[in-house]
C-alpha positions in Angstrom: -5.9 -16.9 -9.0 -6.7 -15.0 -5.9 -8.4 -11.6 -6.6 -8.2 -8.9 -4.0 -8.7 -5.1 -3.5 -7.0 -2.6 -1.2 -9.2 0.1 0.4 -7.0 2.9 1.9 -8.6 4.8 4.7 -7.4 8.3 3.5 -8.5 7.6 -0.1 -11.9 6.4 1.0 -12.8 8.5 4.1 -10.5 11.6 3.7 -7.6 12.4 6.0 -8.0 11.7 9.7 -7.8 15.1 11.6 -5.1 13.6 13.9 -2.9 12.3 11.1 0.4 13.8 10.1 -1.0 14.3 6.6 -3.7 16.6 8.1 -1.0 19.0 9.2 0.6 18.7 5.8 -2.7 19.8 4.3 -3.0 22.7 6.7 0.4 23.9 5.7 -0.8 24.0 2.1 1.5 21.1 1.0 -1.4 19.0 -0.3 -5.1 19.4 -1.4 -7.9 19.1 1.1 -9.2 15.6 1.3 -12.8 16.3 2.1 -14.8 13.1 2.5 -12.5 11.0 0.4 -14.5 8.8 -2.0 -17.8 10.1 -0.6 -20.3 11.5 -0.4 -22.4 8.5 0.4 -25.3 7.4 2.5 -23.2 7.5 5.7 -19.8 6.0 6.6 -21.0 2.5 7.8 -23.5 2.0 5.1 -21.2 3.3 2.4 -18.4 0.9 3.5 -20.9 -2.0 3.5 -22.1 -1.1 0.0 -18.5 -0.7 -1.3 -17.5 -4.1 0.1 -20.6 -5.7 -1.5 -19.9 -4.1 -4.9 -16.2 -5.3 -4.8 -17.4 -8.8 -4.0 -19.7 -8.6 -7.0 -16.6 -8.0 -9.2 -15.1 -11.3 -8.0 -12.9 -9.9 -5.2 -12.2 -12.6 -2.6 -9.7 -10.7 -0.4 -9.9 -7.1 0.8 -7.3 -5.1 2.7 -8.8 -2.4 5.1 -6.8 0.2 7.0 -7.0 0.0 10.8 -6.0 3.7 10.8 -4.0 4.5 13.9 -4.7 8.2 13.8 -8.5 7.6 13.8 -8.4 5.0 16.5 -6.0 6.7 18.8 -6.1 10.4 18.0 -4.1 11.2 21.2 -1.7 9.0 23.0 -3.6 6.4 25.0 -6.9 8.1 24.2 -9.1 5.9 22.0 -12.1 6.9 19.9 -14.8 4.4 20.8 -17.1 5.5 18.0 -14.4 4.9 15.4 -13.6 1.5 16.9 -17.3 0.5 16.7 -17.5 1.7 13.1 -14.4 -0.2 12.1 -15.7 -3.3 13.9 -18.9 -3.1 11.9 -17.0 -2.7 8.6 -14.8 -5.7 9.3 -17.8 -7.9 10.4 -19.7 -6.8 7.3 -16.8 -7.6 5.0 -16.4 -11.1 6.4 -20.2 -11.6 6.2 -19.9 -11.2 2.5 -17.5 -14.2 2.4 -14.4 -12.0 1.9 -11.0 -12.8 3.4 -10.1 -9.6 5.3 -6.6 -8.3 5.9 -6.1 -5.6 8.5 -3.5 -3.0 7.5 -2.0 -1.1 10.4 -0.3 1.7 8.5 -1.2 2.8 5.0 0.5 6.1 4.4 -0.4 8.2 7.4 0.8 8.1 11.0 -0.7 10.0 14.0 0.7 13.5 14.2 1.6 13.0 17.8 3.7 10.0 17.0 5.4 11.1 13.8 5.5 14.9 13.9 5.8 15.5 17.6 7.9 12.4 18.8 10.0 11.5 15.8 8.1 8.5 14.4 9.9 5.2 13.9 13.2 7.0 14.0 12.8 7.5 17.8 14.0 4.5 19.9 11.2 4.9 22.4 8.6 4.9 19.7 10.2 2.0 17.8 10.6 -0.2 20.9 7.7 0.7 23.1 5.0 2.9 21.5 4.8 1.0 18.2 4.8 -2.5 19.8 2.2 -1.4 22.3 0.0 -0.2 19.4 0.5 -3.5 17.5 -0.5 -5.4 20.7 -3.6 -3.2 21.1 -4.7 -3.8 17.5 -4.2 -7.5 17.9 -6.3 -7.6 21.1 -9.2 -5.5 19.6 -9.4 -6.7 16.0 -7.6 -10.1 16.0 -10.9 -12.0 15.9 -12.2 -9.8 13.1 -9.5 -10.2 10.4 -8.0 -13.2 8.6 -4.6 -11.7 8.1 -2.3 -8.8 8.9 -0.4 -6.2 6.9 1.9 -4.2 9.3 2.6 -1.4 6.7 1.8 -0.8 3.1 4.8 0.2 1.0 6.9 1.4 4.0 10.0 2.1 1.9 8.1 4.2 -0.6 6.7 6.3 2.3 10.2 6.6 3.9 11.4 8.0 0.6 8.5 10.3 0.2 9.1 11.6 3.8 12.9 11.9 3.9 14.1 12.1 0.3 11.4 13.6 -2.0 9.8 16.0 0.5 6.4 14.7 -0.6 5.2 13.8 2.9 6.0 15.1 6.4 8.6 16.0 7.6 9.5 17.0 4.0 13.2 16.2 4.0 15.5 15.8 1.0 18.5 14.2 2.9 20.0 11.0 1.6 21.3 10.0 5.0 17.8 10.6 6.5 16.3 8.5 3.7 18.6 5.6 4.4 17.8 5.7 8.1 14.1 6.1 7.4 14.2 2.9 5.3 16.0 1.0 8.0 13.6 2.2 10.6 10.6 1.2 8.5 11.9 -2.3 8.0 12.7 -2.6 11.7 9.1 -1.6 12.4 7.8 -4.2 10.0 9.9 -6.8 11.8 8.6 -5.7 15.2 5.0 -6.1 14.1 5.5 -9.4 12.3 7.0 -10.9 15.5 4.1 -9.7 17.6 1.4 -10.8 15.2 2.8 -14.1 14.2 0.9 -17.2 15.2 -2.5 -15.4 15.2 -3.3 -15.0 11.5 -1.0 -14.9 8.4 1.2 -11.8 8.2 2.0 -10.2 4.8 4.7 -7.7 3.9 3.6 -5.1 1.3 6.4 -3.6 -0.7 7.1 -1.6 -3.8 8.9 -2.9 -6.9 9.9 -0.2 -9.4 12.5 -0.2 -12.2 15.3 2.3 -11.6 17.8 3.2 -14.3 20.3 5.9 -14.7 20.0 8.4 -17.5 21.5 6.9 -20.6 25.1 8.0 -21.4 25.3 10.0 -18.1 28.2 8.9 -16.0 27.0 10.9 -13.0 23.5 9.4 -13.1 24.6 5.8 -12.9 25.8 5.8 -9.2 22.7 7.7 -8.1 20.5 5.1 -9.8 22.4 2.3 -8.2 22.0 3.9 -4.7 18.3 4.4 -5.2 17.7 1.0 -6.6 19.5 -0.6 -3.6 17.5 1.5 -1.2 14.1 1.1 -2.9 14.1 -2.5 -4.1 17.2 -4.4 -2.8 16.9 -3.4 0.8 13.6 -5.2 1.5 14.3 -8.1 -0.7 17.6 -8.8 1.0 15.9 -8.4 4.5 13.2 -10.9 3.5 15.4 -13.5 1.9 18.5 -13.4 4.1 18.3 -10.6 6.7 16.4 -9.8 9.8 13.0 -10.4 8.2 13.8 -13.9 6.9 10.8 -16.2 7.5 8.9 -13.3 9.1 6.1 -13.2 6.6 3.7 -15.7 5.1 3.4 -13.8 1.9 4.7 -10.7 0.2 2.4 -8.3 -1.7 4.3 -6.5 -4.4 3.0 -3.2 -5.6 4.1 -2.8 -9.3 4.8 0.9 -10.0 6.0 2.7 -13.1 9.7 2.7 -13.7 11.9 5.8 -13.3 15.1 7.2 -14.8 17.5 9.1 -12.5 19.5 12.1 -13.8 22.8 13.4 -12.6 21.1 15.5 -9.9 19.2 12.5 -8.6 15.9 13.8 -10.0 13.3 11.2 -11.0 12.0 11.1 -14.6 9.4 8.8 -16.2 10.9 5.7 -17.6 10.4 5.6 -21.4 9.8 1.9 -21.4 7.3 1.8 -18.5 4.2 -0.2 -19.2 2.6 -3.6 -18.4 5.5 -5.5 -20.0 8.0 -3.9 -17.7 5.8 -4.5 -14.7 5.5 -8.2 -15.4 9.2 -8.5 -16.0 9.8 -6.8 -12.6 7.3 -9.2 -11.0 9.0 -12.2 -12.4 12.4 -11.0 -11.2 11.3 -10.4 -7.6 9.4 -13.7 -7.6 12.6 -15.5 -8.6 14.5 -13.7 -5.8 12.0 -14.5 -3.1 11.8 -18.1 -4.4 9.5 -20.1 -2.1 7.6 -17.1 -0.6 4.1 -16.7 -2.0 3.8 -13.4 -4.0 0.7 -11.4 -4.7 1.0 -8.8 -7.4 -0.8 -5.5 -6.9 -1.3 -2.4 -9.0 -3.6 0.4 -10.0 -4.5 2.4 -13.2 -3.2 5.8 -12.1 -0.5 6.0 -14.8 -2.6 4.6 -17.6 -4.3 7.0 -20.0 -8.1 6.7 -19.6 -9.1 6.5 -23.3 -10.7 3.9 -25.4 -9.5 0.4 -24.5 -6.2 1.4 -22.9 -7.2 0.7 -19.4 -9.1 -2.5 -20.0 -6.4 -3.8 -22.2 -3.7 -2.8 -19.6 -5.5 -4.7 -16.8 -6.2 -7.7 -19.1 -2.5 -8.0 -20.0 -1.5 -7.8 -16.3 -4.1 -10.4 -15.2 -3.2 -12.8 -17.9 0.5 -12.6 -17.3 0.1 -12.8 -13.5 -1.9 -16.0 -14.0 0.9 -17.2 -16.3 3.6 -16.4 -13.7 1.6 -18.5 -11.2 2.2 -21.6 -13.3 6.0 -21.5 -13.0 6.6 -19.1 -10.1 5.1 -18.7 -6.6 2.7 -16.0 -7.7 -0.7 -16.6 -6.3 -2.9 -13.6 -7.1 -3.7 -10.0 -8.1 -4.9 -7.2 -5.8 -6.3 -4.1 -7.3 -5.2 -0.9 -5.4 -7.3 2.3 -5.5 -10.3 0.3 -6.9 -12.7 3.1 -6.1 -12.0 6.7 -7.0 -11.1 8.8 -4.0 -8.5 11.1 -2.6 -4.9 10.7 -3.7 -2.3 12.5 -1.6 -0.7 15.5 -3.4 -3.0 14.9 -6.5 -6.2 15.3 -4.6 -9.2 14.3 -6.8 -7.7 14.9 -10.2 -6.7 11.2 -10.6 -9.4 8.7 -11.5 -7.7 5.3 -11.3 -10.6 3.3 -10.0 -12.7 0.5 -11.5 -15.6 2.3 -9.7 -16.1 6.1 -9.7 -17.1 8.2 -6.8 -20.8 7.8 -7.8 -20.2 4.0 -7.6 -20.6 3.5 -11.4 -18.5 0.7 -12.7 -16.0 1.4 -15.6 -15.5 -0.9 -18.5 -12.3 -2.0 -16.8 -14.3 -3.4 -13.9 -15.6 -6.1 -16.3 -12.0 -7.2 -16.9 -11.5 -7.9 -13.2 -14.9 -9.6 -13.0 -13.9 -12.0 -15.8 -10.7 -13.1 -14.0 -10.8 -16.5 -12.4 -10.7 -16.2 -8.6 -9.7 -19.7 -7.8 -6.2 -21.1 -7.5 -5.8 -24.5 -9.2 
């Protein structure tokens, strides 16, 4: 079974000053990000040590953010120091024997692209600015990565931006959310077509159980609409729509289920847990059929007490491996493997296998014991 880890730039390094999230912080809509998972001995050295520590846990694949707002803080103005730093990080990761995936968008977008010019919802951005950026990334980093991820959880972020008001521009409009999802999927397709034929390209999507509040007739249609937007839209696009045969694999982020009430508010699902996550993984694997699937998840929603987290991860790893025997599930990627900054929660969450002082938790031993090889 393939074992991977996802290192998000904002979690690890703090928010890029030119990112749309930086403006969100300045507006008082989110906590300050500081130095992310730091402090450490310096950005380049810390990144090298982090990669080495993850490799020691048995990680064979690592996804690293090629963060747009750091590399191009102003339109067509590139930061050579950040480019050099990222180049060193990618080289170092590969020198450790890791398979490196470059993720073009993981949460944030440049403020000048999203806040000022309309993001992916603007035709000029969608059809010219974004493809130009994808081409630039391919030219500068194509020889330094082994695979591409155009966007991580693009539909989740479209919903955060346009439905939940948890990311800029802070909308709560269902029509805007529907368009935001369509635009995000279109951007994924644009990137996959441009990057195809160089290295493998992976889609990275969210799977989350969505049910209506029991015995509430008004909640049922709201849950159906949200389920279709959150889960069905990308699965349909990948299996029979515009994204069919666009991706070499799909990474599926398993997130806690929700219940929707009559007002469309999200409530924790009473049955959420590792059993539900595995059932959701099996369902999406059956839908995608021949497409290789990598399951991904973190420990943010798992109570950190006693054996709860180690047992949780052990259950997931065992059942992901079992799914690989009769479905096209090829591995597990740990997200937020190192404690850092987490969007509107700041530093109050500690979902990592490794804390900010780089001490390993008991759960890290569970990942270390997983078998990294695919039979």
